[in-house]
GUZARO-965931 format. One record per residue (C-alpha): x, y, z. Coordinates in nm, 2 decimals. Layout:
BEGIN
+--------+--------+--------+
!      x !      y !      z !
+--------+--------+--------+
!      X !      Y !      Z !
...
+--------+--------+--------+
This chain:
BEGIN
+--------+--------+--------+
!      x !      y !      z !
+--------+--------+--------+
!   6.39 !   6.07 !   4.23 !
!   6.77 !   6.02 !   4.27 !
!   6.89 !   5.66 !   4.31 !
!   7.18 !   5.61 !   4.56 !
!   7.47 !   5.38 !   4.50 !
!   7.33 !   5.11 !   4.73 !
!   7.00 !   5.11 !   4.53 !
!   7.20 !   5.09 !   4.20 !
!   7.39 !   4.79 !   4.32 !
!   7.06 !   4.62 !   4.43 !
!   6.91 !   4.69 !   4.08 !
!   7.22 !   4.54 !   3.91 !
!   7.21 !   4.23 !   4.13 !
!   6.83 !   4.18 !   4.07 !
!   6.88 !   4.23 !   3.69 !
!   7.16 !   3.97 !   3.70 !
!   6.94 !   3.72 !   3.89 !
!   6.65 !   3.78 !   3.66 !
!   6.87 !   3.73 !   3.35 !
!   7.01 !   3.41 !   3.50 !
!   6.66 !   3.28 !   3.58 !
!   6.55 !   3.36 !   3.23 !
!   6.86 !   3.19 !   3.08 !
!   6.79 !   2.88 !   3.29 !
!   6.43 !   2.87 !   3.18 !
!   6.53 !   2.90 !   2.81 !
!   6.79 !   2.63 !   2.87 !
!   6.53 !   2.40 !   3.01 !
!   6.30 !   2.45 !   2.71 !
!   6.39 !   2.18 !   2.47 !
!   6.36 !   2.35 !   2.13 !
!   6.38 !   2.15 !   1.81 !
!   6.40 !   2.32 !   1.47 !
!   6.32 !   2.10 !   1.18 !
!   6.37 !   2.20 !   0.82 !
!   6.05 !   2.20 !   0.60 !
!   6.07 !   2.15 !   0.23 !
!   5.70 !   2.13 !   0.16 !
!   5.54 !   2.46 !   0.08 !
!   5.32 !   2.58 !   0.37 !
!   5.07 !   2.79 !   0.18 !
!   4.75 !   2.79 !   0.40 !
!   4.65 !   2.77 !   0.76 !
!   4.33 !   2.60 !   0.66 !
!   4.38 !   2.24 !   0.78 !
!   4.19 !   2.11 !   0.48 !
!   4.35 !   2.34 !   0.23 !
!   4.64 !   2.12 !   0.12 !
!   4.72 !   1.76 !   0.07 !
!   5.06 !   1.61 !   0.14 !
!   5.22 !   1.39 !   0.41 !
!   5.40 !   1.69 !   0.59 !
!   5.08 !   1.89 !   0.60 !
!   4.88 !   1.60 !   0.74 !
!   5.15 !   1.55 !   1.00 !
!   5.14 !   1.91 !   1.11 !
!   4.76 !   1.91 !   1.16 !
!   4.77 !   1.57 !   1.32 !
!   5.02 !   1.70 !   1.58 !
!   4.81 !   2.01 !   1.65 !
!   4.44 !   1.97 !   1.60 !
!   4.47 !   1.59 !   1.62 !
!   4.36 !   1.31 !   1.39 !
!   4.18 !   0.99 !   1.46 !
!   4.50 !   0.79 !   1.47 !
!   4.83 !   0.73 !   1.30 !
!   4.97 !   0.42 !   1.13 !
!   5.29 !   0.29 !   1.27 !
!   5.44 !   0.16 !   0.94 !
!   5.75 !   0.00 !   1.11 !
!   5.53 !  -0.20 !   1.34 !
!   5.25 !  -0.24 !   1.08 !
!   4.97 !  -0.14 !   1.32 !
!   4.73 !   0.15 !   1.37 !
!   4.76 !   0.36 !   1.69 !
!   4.48 !   0.57 !   1.82 !
!   4.53 !   0.94 !   1.88 !
!   4.19 !   1.09 !   1.93 !
!   4.02 !   0.76 !   1.89 !
!   4.07 !   0.49 !   2.15 !
!   3.88 !   0.20 !   1.98 !
!   3.75 !   0.10 !   1.64 !
!   3.59 !  -0.21 !   1.50 !
!   3.40 !  -0.33 !   1.19 !
!   3.03 !  -0.37 !   1.27 !
!   2.94 !  -0.51 !   0.93 !
!   3.07 !  -0.49 !   0.57 !
!   3.00 !  -0.11 !   0.54 !
!   3.00 !   0.01 !   0.90 !
!   3.30 !   0.09 !   1.12 !
!   3.24 !   0.21 !   1.48 !
!   3.49 !   0.44 !   1.65 !
!   3.51 !   0.55 !   2.01 !
!   3.69 !   0.88 !   2.11 !
!   3.91 !   0.92 !   2.41 !
!   3.76 !   1.06 !   2.73 !
!   4.08 !   1.20 !   2.87 !
!   4.14 !   1.49 !   2.63 !
!   4.09 !   1.86 !   2.67 !
!   4.11 !   2.13 !   2.40 !
!   4.42 !   2.35 !   2.40 !
!   4.21 !   2.65 !   2.52 !
!   4.06 !   2.44 !   2.81 !
!   3.75 !   2.35 !   2.61 !
!   3.59 !   2.01 !   2.60 !
!   3.74 !   1.70 !   2.44 !
!   3.65 !   1.59 !   2.09 !
!   3.30 !   1.47 !   2.02 !
!   3.12 !   1.28 !   1.75 !
!   2.98 !   1.62 !   1.63 !
!   3.33 !   1.75 !   1.58 !
!   3.41 !   1.44 !   1.36 !
!   3.09 !   1.50 !   1.16 !
!   3.17 !   1.87 !   1.12 !
!   3.52 !   1.78 !   1.00 !
!   3.39 !   1.55 !   0.73 !
!   3.14 !   1.81 !   0.62 !
!   3.41 !   2.07 !   0.60 !
!   3.64 !   1.84 !   0.40 !
!   3.36 !   1.80 !   0.15 !
!   3.21 !   2.15 !   0.14 !
!   3.49 !   2.40 !   0.23 !
!   3.57 !   2.58 !  -0.10 !
!   3.94 !   2.57 !   0.00 !
!   3.94 !   2.19 !   0.07 !
!   4.15 !   1.97 !  -0.15 !
!   4.11 !   1.65 !   0.06 !
!   3.78 !   1.51 !  -0.06 !
!   3.93 !   1.22 !  -0.25 !
!   4.05 !   1.03 !   0.06 !
!   3.70 !   1.04 !   0.21 !
!   3.53 !   0.95 !  -0.12 !
!   3.45 !   0.60 !   0.01 !
!   3.25 !   0.74 !   0.31 !
!   2.87 !   0.77 !   0.27 !
!   2.81 !   0.94 !   0.60 !
!   2.91 !   0.95 !   0.97 !
!   2.63 !   0.89 !   1.23 !
!   2.67 !   0.98 !   1.59 !
!   2.58 !   0.69 !   1.83 !
!   2.65 !   0.91 !   2.14 !
!   2.89 !   1.20 !   2.22 !
!   3.20 !   0.98 !   2.20 !
!   3.09 !   0.71 !   1.96 !
!   3.02 !   0.73 !   1.59 !
!   2.97 !   0.50 !   1.30 !
!   3.13 !   0.56 !   0.96 !
!   2.91 !   0.42 !   0.69 !
!   3.09 !   0.35 !   0.36 !
!   2.94 !   0.34 !   0.01 !
!   3.08 !  -0.01 !  -0.04 !
!   3.29 !  -0.25 !   0.17 !
!   3.62 !  -0.08 !   0.27 !
!   3.86 !  -0.32 !   0.46 !
!   4.13 !  -0.05 !   0.45 !
!   3.92 !   0.23 !   0.59 !
!   4.13 !   0.27 !   0.91 !
!   4.45 !   0.30 !   0.72 !
!   4.29 !   0.54 !   0.47 !
!   4.17 !   0.77 !   0.75 !
!   4.45 !   0.75 !   1.01 !
!   4.72 !   1.02 !   0.98 !
!   4.50 !   1.23 !   0.75 !
!   4.15 !   1.28 !   0.90 !
!   4.21 !   1.60 !   1.09 !
!   3.94 !   1.67 !   1.35 !
!   3.86 !   2.03 !   1.42 !
!   3.62 !   2.20 !   1.66 !
!   3.26 !   2.24 !   1.54 !
!   3.20 !   2.49 !   1.83 !
!   3.49 !   2.72 !   1.73 !
!   3.40 !   2.70 !   1.36 !
!   3.04 !   2.79 !   1.43 !
!   3.15 !   3.09 !   1.64 !
!   3.43 !   3.22 !   1.42 !
!   3.40 !   3.06 !   1.07 !
!   3.73 !   3.06 !   0.87 !
!   3.88 !   3.30 !   1.13 !
!   3.89 !   3.00 !   1.37 !
!   4.19 !   2.87 !   1.17 !
!   4.37 !   3.19 !   1.21 !
!   4.30 !   3.31 !   1.57 !
!   4.14 !   3.01 !   1.74 !
!   4.34 !   2.72 !   1.61 !
!   4.28 !   2.51 !   1.92 !
!   4.27 !   2.13 !   1.90 !
!   4.34 !   1.82 !   2.10 !
!   4.68 !   1.70 !   1.96 !
!   5.00 !   1.67 !   2.15 !
!   5.12 !   2.01 !   2.03 !
!   4.95 !   2.35 !   2.04 !
!   4.99 !   2.57 !   1.73 !
!   5.15 !   2.90 !   1.83 !
!   5.24 !   3.06 !   1.50 !
!   5.18 !   2.99 !   1.13 !
!   5.37 !   3.21 !   0.88 !
!   5.29 !   3.10 !   0.53 !
!   5.60 !   2.97 !   0.35 !
!   5.82 !   3.07 !   0.64 !
!   5.78 !   2.88 !   0.96 !
!   5.54 !   2.71 !   1.19 !
!   5.58 !   2.71 !   1.57 !
!   5.43 !   2.44 !   1.80 !
!   5.44 !   2.41 !   2.18 !
!   5.40 !   2.08 !   2.37 !
!   5.06 !   2.04 !   2.52 !
!   5.13 !   1.98 !   2.89 !
!   4.82 !   1.76 !   2.94 !
!   4.89 !   1.52 !   2.66 !
!   4.91 !   1.15 !   2.74 !
!   5.05 !   0.91 !   2.48 !
!   4.78 !   0.65 !   2.41 !
!   5.03 !   0.36 !   2.38 !
!   5.24 !   0.47 !   2.67 !
!   5.59 !   0.61 !   2.67 !
!   5.76 !   0.89 !   2.86 !
!   5.73 !   1.23 !   2.69 !
!   5.93 !   1.43 !   2.95 !
!   6.23 !   1.46 !   2.72 !
!   6.04 !   1.52 !   2.39 !
!   6.08 !   1.87 !   2.25 !
!   5.89 !   2.15 !   2.43 !
!   5.90 !   2.38 !   2.13 !
!   5.91 !   2.27 !   1.77 !
!   5.98 !   2.51 !   1.48 !
!   5.92 !   2.40 !   1.13 !
!   6.15 !   2.63 !   0.93 !
!   6.10 !   2.66 !   0.56 !
!   6.43 !   2.58 !   0.38 !
!   6.40 !   2.49 !   0.01 !
!   6.76 !   2.46 !  -0.08 !
!   6.94 !   2.14 !   0.01 !
!   7.27 !   2.32 !   0.07 !
!   7.10 !   2.56 !   0.31 !
!   6.95 !   2.28 !   0.51 !
!   7.29 !   2.10 !   0.55 !
!   7.47 !   2.42 !   0.64 !
!   7.20 !   2.50 !   0.90 !
!   7.24 !   2.15 !   1.05 !
!   7.62 !   2.17 !   1.07 !
!   7.61 !   2.52 !   1.22 !
!   7.36 !   2.41 !   1.48 !
!   7.09 !   2.64 !   1.36 !
!   6.85 !   2.34 !   1.32 !
!   6.84 !   2.00 !   1.49 !
!   6.69 !   1.80 !   1.20 !
!   6.75 !   1.85 !   0.83 !
!   6.51 !   1.66 !   0.61 !
!   6.56 !   1.55 !   0.25 !
!   6.94 !   1.56 !   0.24 !
!   7.05 !   1.54 !  -0.12 !
!   7.26 !   1.23 !  -0.20 !
!   7.56 !   1.45 !  -0.31 !
!   7.56 !   1.62 !   0.03 !
!   7.55 !   1.31 !   0.25 !
!   7.93 !   1.29 !   0.27 !
!   7.93 !   1.64 !   0.42 !
!   7.74 !   1.51 !   0.72 !
!   7.88 !   1.16 !   0.77 !
!   8.18 !   1.16 !   1.01 !
!   8.12 !   1.51 !   1.14 !
!   8.12 !   1.56 !   1.52 !
!   7.79 !   1.63 !   1.68 !
!   7.57 !   1.51 !   1.39 !
!   7.44 !   1.18 !   1.25 !
!   7.27 !   1.05 !   0.94 !
!   6.95 !   0.84 !   0.93 !
!   6.87 !   0.64 !   0.61 !
!   6.52 !   0.51 !   0.57 !
!   6.35 !   0.32 !   0.29 !
!   6.07 !   0.54 !   0.14 !
!   5.71 !   0.49 !   0.05 !
!   5.67 !   0.81 !  -0.15 !
!   5.63 !   0.68 !  -0.51 !
!   5.79 !   0.91 !  -0.77 !
!   5.63 !   0.90 !  -1.11 !
!   5.58 !   1.07 !  -1.45 !
!   5.21 !   1.14 !  -1.50 !
!   5.04 !   1.18 !  -1.84 !
!   4.70 !   1.35 !  -1.85 !
!   4.52 !   1.09 !  -2.05 !
!   4.26 !   1.33 !  -2.19 !
!   4.51 !   1.59 !  -2.32 !
!   4.69 !   1.55 !  -2.65 !
!   4.91 !   1.38 !  -2.73 !
!   4.88 !   1.15 !  -2.43 !
!   4.54 !   1.01 !  -2.54 !
!   4.75 !   0.77 !  -2.75 !
!   4.87 !   0.48 !  -2.55 !
!   5.16 !   0.42 !  -2.79 !
!   5.30 !   0.76 !  -2.70 !
!   5.26 !   0.70 !  -2.33 !
!   5.44 !   0.37 !  -2.36 !
!   5.71 !   0.52 !  -2.58 !
!   5.79 !   0.78 !  -2.32 !
!   5.80 !   0.52 !  -2.05 !
!   6.04 !   0.30 !  -2.25 !
!   6.27 !   0.59 !  -2.33 !
!   6.36 !   0.65 !  -1.96 !
!   6.66 !   0.47 !  -1.81 !
!   6.55 !   0.48 !  -1.45 !
!   6.83 !   0.28 !  -1.31 !
!   7.09 !   0.52 !  -1.47 !
!   6.92 !   0.82 !  -1.31 !
!   6.91 !   0.65 !  -0.97 !
!   7.28 !   0.55 !  -0.99 !
!   7.41 !   0.88 !  -1.13 !
!   7.18 !   1.15 !  -0.99 !
!   7.05 !   0.99 !  -0.67 !
!   7.38 !   0.83 !  -0.58 !
!   7.21 !   0.49 !  -0.55 !
!   6.97 !   0.63 !  -0.29 !
!   6.66 !   0.50 !  -0.46 !
!   6.48 !   0.18 !  -0.56 !
!   6.34 !   0.15 !  -0.91 !
!   5.99 !   0.00 !  -0.92 !
!   5.74 !  -0.10 !  -1.18 !
!   5.38 !   0.00 !  -1.10 !
!   5.23 !   0.15 !  -0.79 !
!   5.31 !  -0.15 !  -0.58 !
!   5.68 !  -0.21 !  -0.52 !
!   5.90 !  -0.37 !  -0.26 !
!   5.82 !  -0.10 !   0.01 !
!   5.44 !  -0.12 !  -0.03 !
!   5.20 !  -0.37 !   0.12 !
!   5.08 !  -0.64 !  -0.11 !
!   5.40 !  -0.66 !  -0.31 !
!   5.42 !  -1.01 !  -0.45 !
!   5.73 !  -0.98 !  -0.66 !
!   5.82 !  -0.83 !  -1.00 !
!   5.54 !  -0.77 !  -1.25 !
!   5.51 !  -1.02 !  -1.54 !
!   5.55 !  -0.74 !  -1.80 !
!   5.74 !  -0.41 !  -1.74 !
!   5.81 !  -0.09 !  -1.92 !
!   6.19 !  -0.12 !  -1.87 !
!   6.43 !   0.09 !  -2.07 !
!   6.42 !   0.01 !  -2.44 !
!   6.51 !   0.30 !  -2.67 !
!   6.47 !   0.11 !  -2.99 !
!   6.11 !   0.00 !  -2.90 !
!   6.03 !   0.36 !  -2.79 !
!   6.14 !   0.49 !  -3.14 !
!   5.93 !   0.21 !  -3.31 !
!   5.62 !   0.31 !  -3.11 !
!   5.67 !   0.68 !  -3.21 !
!   5.70 !   0.58 !  -3.57 !
!   5.39 !   0.36 !  -3.54 !
!   5.20 !   0.66 !  -3.40 !
!   5.30 !   0.87 !  -3.71 !
!   5.62 !   1.04 !  -3.58 !
!   5.89 !   0.86 !  -3.77 !
!   6.06 !   1.19 !  -3.84 !
!   6.05 !   1.32 !  -3.48 !
!   5.79 !   1.45 !  -3.25 !
!   5.54 !   1.51 !  -3.10 !
!   5.60 !   1.84 !  -2.93 !
!   5.54 !   1.81 !  -2.56 !
!   5.56 !   2.02 !  -2.25 !
!   5.71 !   1.86 !  -1.94 !
!   5.65 !   2.02 !  -1.60 !
!   5.84 !   1.98 !  -1.27 !
!   5.86 !   2.14 !  -0.94 !
!   6.20 !   2.27 !  -0.83 !
!   6.33 !   2.21 !  -0.47 !
!   6.02 !   2.01 !  -0.37 !
!   6.18 !   1.66 !  -0.43 !
!   6.53 !   1.53 !  -0.42 !
!   6.73 !   1.66 !  -0.72 !
!   6.40 !   1.72 !  -0.90 !
!   6.54 !   1.97 !  -1.15 !
!   6.84 !   1.75 !  -1.24 !
!   6.61 !   1.45 !  -1.28 !
!   6.37 !   1.64 !  -1.50 !
!   6.65 !   1.76 !  -1.72 !
!   6.78 !   1.40 !  -1.76 !
!   6.43 !   1.27 !  -1.84 !
!   6.38 !   1.55 !  -2.10 !
!   6.71 !   1.46 !  -2.26 !
!   6.62 !   1.09 !  -2.27 !
!   6.29 !   1.17 !  -2.43 !
!   6.46 !   1.38 !  -2.70 !
!   6.69 !   1.09 !  -2.78 !
!   6.37 !   0.88 !  -2.85 !
!   6.24 !   1.16 !  -3.08 !
!   6.01 !   1.37 !  -2.86 !
!   6.04 !   1.74 !  -2.89 !
!   6.05 !   1.85 !  -2.53 !
!   5.99 !   2.19 !  -2.36 !
!   6.08 !   2.17 !  -2.00 !
!   5.89 !   2.40 !  -1.76 !
!   5.99 !   2.47 !  -1.40 !
!   5.71 !   2.68 !  -1.25 !
!   5.69 !   2.78 !  -0.89 !
!   5.55 !   2.49 !  -0.68 !
!   5.22 !   2.67 !  -0.60 !
!   5.15 !   2.72 !  -0.97 !
!   5.27 !   2.37 !  -1.06 !
!   5.06 !   2.21 !  -0.79 !
!   4.75 !   2.41 !  -0.88 !
!   4.77 !   2.31 !  -1.24 !
!   4.81 !   1.94 !  -1.15 !
!   4.51 !   1.95 !  -0.91 !
!   4.29 !   2.11 !  -1.18 !
!   4.40 !   1.86 !  -1.45 !
!   4.57 !   2.13 !  -1.65 !
!   4.92 !   1.98 !  -1.66 !
!   4.96 !   1.75 !  -1.95 !
!   5.28 !   1.58 !  -1.84 !
!   5.47 !   1.62 !  -1.51 !
!   5.71 !   1.47 !  -1.26 !
!   5.61 !   1.44 !  -0.89 !
!   5.56 !   1.20 !  -0.60 !
!   5.27 !   1.05 !  -0.41 !
!   5.35 !   1.03 !  -0.05 !
!   5.26 !   0.77 !   0.21 !
!   5.19 !   0.49 !  -0.04 !
!   5.20 !   0.19 !   0.20 !
!   4.86 !   0.05 !   0.13 !
!   4.81 !   0.15 !  -0.24 !
!   4.43 !   0.18 !  -0.24 !
!   4.40 !   0.55 !  -0.17 !
!   4.66 !   0.65 !  -0.42 !
!   4.51 !   0.43 !  -0.69 !
!   4.16 !   0.56 !  -0.62 !
!   4.29 !   0.92 !  -0.62 !
!   4.49 !   0.91 !  -0.94 !
!   4.35 !   0.62 !  -1.15 !
!   3.99 !   0.54 !  -1.06 !
!   3.72 !   0.67 !  -1.30 !
!   3.58 !   0.99 !  -1.17 !
!   3.87 !   1.04 !  -0.92 !
!   4.08 !   1.35 !  -0.91 !
!   4.15 !   1.52 !  -1.26 !
!   4.53 !   1.48 !  -1.22 !
!   4.56 !   1.19 !  -1.47 !
!   4.20 !   1.15 !  -1.61 !
!   4.24 !   0.78 !  -1.67 !
!   3.95 !   0.54 !  -1.71 !
!   3.94 !   0.16 !  -1.74 !
!   3.63 !  -0.04 !  -1.64 !
!   3.84 !  -0.35 !  -1.55 !
!   4.07 !  -0.15 !  -1.33 !
!   3.76 !   0.00 !  -1.15 !
!   3.61 !  -0.34 !  -1.10 !
!   3.93 !  -0.49 !  -0.95 !
!   3.98 !  -0.18 !  -0.73 !
!   3.63 !  -0.22 !  -0.59 !
!   3.70 !  -0.59 !  -0.53 !
!   4.02 !  -0.53 !  -0.33 !
!   3.83 !  -0.29 !  -0.10 !
!   3.59 !  -0.57 !  -0.02 !
!   3.84 !  -0.86 !   0.01 !
!   3.92 !  -0.93 !   0.38 !
!   4.16 !  -1.22 !   0.30 !
!   4.51 !  -1.07 !   0.28 !
!   4.65 !  -1.32 !   0.03 !
!   4.35 !  -1.29 !  -0.20 !
!   4.36 !  -0.91 !  -0.18 !
!   4.73 !  -0.90 !  -0.27 !
!   4.66 !  -1.12 !  -0.58 !
!   4.40 !  -0.86 !  -0.69 !
!   4.67 !  -0.60 !  -0.65 !
!   4.90 !  -0.79 !  -0.87 !
!   4.64 !  -0.77 !  -1.14 !
!   4.59 !  -0.40 !  -1.08 !
!   4.96 !  -0.33 !  -1.09 !
!   4.99 !  -0.51 !  -1.43 !
!   4.70 !  -0.30 !  -1.58 !
!   4.88 !   0.02 !  -1.47 !
!   5.20 !  -0.09 !  -1.64 !
!   5.03 !  -0.21 !  -1.96 !
!   4.81 !   0.10 !  -2.00 !
!   5.08 !   0.34 !  -1.88 !
!   4.85 !   0.62 !  -1.76 !
!   5.15 !   0.70 !  -1.53 !
!   5.51 !   0.58 !  -1.55 !
!   5.63 !   0.48 !  -1.20 !
!   5.99 !   0.57 !  -1.14 !
!   6.13 !   0.48 !  -0.79 !
!   6.10 !   0.53 !  -0.42 !
!   6.37 !   0.74 !  -0.26 !
!   6.59 !   0.63 !   0.02 !
!   6.52 !   0.90 !   0.27 !
!   6.82 !   1.07 !   0.42 !
!   6.78 !   1.28 !   0.73 !
!   7.06 !   1.47 !   0.91 !
!   7.02 !   1.51 !   1.28 !
!   7.21 !   1.65 !   1.58 !
!   7.37 !   1.38 !   1.79 !
!   7.16 !   1.46 !   2.09 !
!   6.83 !   1.39 !   1.91 !
!   6.67 !   1.04 !   1.91 !
!   6.38 !   1.05 !   1.67 !
!   6.24 !   0.78 !   1.44 !
!   6.17 !   0.88 !   1.08 !
!   5.92 !   0.65 !   0.92 !
!   5.90 !   0.54 !   0.56 !
!   5.67 !   0.83 !   0.48 !
!   5.95 !   1.07 !   0.58 !
!   5.75 !   1.19 !   0.88 !
!   5.78 !   1.15 !   1.26 !
!   5.58 !   1.15 !   1.58 !
!   5.71 !   1.42 !   1.80 !
!   5.59 !   1.29 !   2.14 !
!   5.82 !   0.99 !   2.08 !
!   6.12 !   1.20 !   2.00 !
!   6.39 !   1.25 !   2.27 !
!   6.62 !   1.54 !   2.32 !
!   6.91 !   1.44 !   2.55 !
+--------+--------+--------+
């Protein structure tokens, strides 16, 4: 059928109006792209263990709550109330005003029980260590449940909040593992729209979400894209070009490229990710405490912070430093830099003519300046007499070996160490994860005691003793906490907490 000139003009006008309306709709959609440095390897919400991964699933499926570190208080997300009933029982009550993203019912006690069971039994799960203190979860009614712990656990709320992801028992029963791929519906403030492993994640704001502690979410981002960018230079270029709105983990040497530039700003936050060198205490040669201490004494940590981190770090001895709770001042004895003492310990262990031969593993692009730091550490160890082979495997392989206890000596970080209990239990308690394979009955006794001590001052004194044991036995050598540097477009107002993470409903896009 022929189209006359009048009809053609009408079609053109209508197309222009449609394009204009579409453009207005897109302009009204507040889109925030955030760089992701953490590998995103699985859509299984229990299949990885890191602060960024927990944050992703907390925003989408929902977790029991989050811990506001700046204000030092827990805030409910799916839970609206919690209280200690007795020494080994905590009672939680879930919110009544939540709907699942697909229109299904709000979370129930059965969903929480299902989630614990999946954390413990899913063959892909790597999160069992943080629920090790739990004996069982008992439903009181649909919205109320009791968490029974194996022993007193005064820090249970902190240990679970931010990390205990609650998923739907109903959807998993219907679809099994496919629920994570095709039916990833939860109760969090954002709905998962796309998960492309090691590329990007897309989340859309859940229109029915109500912030539990109040606050206007009208100008929080409507669409959030977590874009994988491993290279620091790439992240900074993307920020300056306007391709992303938030660039995480800006390397110290690149800060000057952002500061003073129009349209962008820099946020600097003290960190609680503790960086360390870990020795597998059951793999030679690290079964010998003299060699562990020699390696620790050979490292000039302050020099590395000053030269390679540009001062954006804070050296600390032990797991508990100035940015962690229960810090009571410097330890009585430290493993500070002492090259002469390191050489003497090597000689005492039978290596007066050099050695032993060791393999040192590090990720590359996962932590700030990790390759350069590892190279500096390797050189310092060689100066003491160690014969060092530095390995830089792909992060997935590196992380798999660490989790299985197959990496003898490595550099990495433990995120979200504010209360140190969980990190200590995970890495250093007898029978914990195989990452370090350390065992000390006195350490275990004190670790159990601090879980049961409700008096804050007394609990912190126990932690002072625990910290000293870590330093003296040197199962790990604690290095520093990073000063976190985040680049941000000027129209973004978003708080980055000491874990390096954020809560998107509180973010504002002007």
